[in-house]
N, C-alpha and C positions, 0 to 999 in steps of 0.2 A: 503494500499500500503506499502510496505516496503520502508526505506529510508526516505529522507526528501526533499522537494521541497523548493528551495532556491530562494526567490523573484519571484515566479511564472515563473522562467526561466530554472532552473537547478536542475536535480535531483542527490543528493548526496546520494548514497545507504548505506554507511557506514561511521561513523565518522572519521575512519582512511583513507578514500579515499583522494587522493590529486587531483582527478579530479571529474568534475560534468558533467552529460549528459544533453544536451539541450532537453527541452520539446517543442520547436518550432524552426523555423529559426530565428537567432538572428543577430543583425546588428553590425558592428564595433562600438565602443564607448558605447555599451549598458552597463549600471551599474547594477551590481547585488550585493545586500547586503547579506553578510554572517554573522555568529555570531561575528566575529572580524575584518572584513574588508569590503571595497567596492571593488569588482572585476570589471575591466573595460576591455570589449573585445578588443582585439588588431586589430581584422579583423572580418569579416562576418563568422559565424559558422552555418552550416546546421543543421536542426532537427536531433536528435539522435546522433550527435557527442559529443566528449568530449572538455571540457575547463579545463585548469590548474586552481586549486584553490590556490596551492602553488607553489613556484618555484622547478624545478627539474633540477639538475645538469645534464650534459652530462654523460651517464652512470648510471644515477639515476633510481630508481624504479618508474614506473607509478602504481598507486593502485586504484582499481575500485572493487566494491563487497567485500571490506576489504581484498583483495588479490592482489598480484603483477600480472598484466596483461602484463606488458611490460617494456622495457628499453628505456630510452631517448637516441636517436642518437645525440642529441645536446641540449644544454641548453634550457630549455623551461621557460618562464617567466608567471607569474600570469596573467590570461587572454587570453592567447594564445590558439589557437586551437590544440588539441592533435590528430594526425593523423599520417598516414605512411610517412609523410614527416619529422617527428621529434620523431617518436616512433617506435621501431620494437616489435612486439609481441613475448611474451616467453611462451604463452600457446599452447599446442599441438604441440611442436617442436620437434617431434620425430627424426628429422635430427640432432639436437645438441645431443640427447641422444646417438645416434648410433656413432656420430663423437667423442664425448668426454667422453662417459661413464656416462654421467648424466642420471638422471631418468627423464622420461617423465611426 
């Protein structure tokens, strides 16, 4: 398998990722050991969803697969669920390319 499973709870696909993907439903206050810190979940996070491994400022990049996959729409703390309520996808955004001349 590519990537690394952290504490049997999160899959971090690349060392440069600032999020990990849950490998099961995880409850609030679950503690996950990483190389340099303990991440404590701020709330319940469903299977297959993202959790912040590092703080992300509002407007900051969300990285998964070693690539930018989104932009934080608000500040995200370590241990928070990263989803549509605090992150906007930047992948496959042809609407942005058409509006601003950016490449898709």
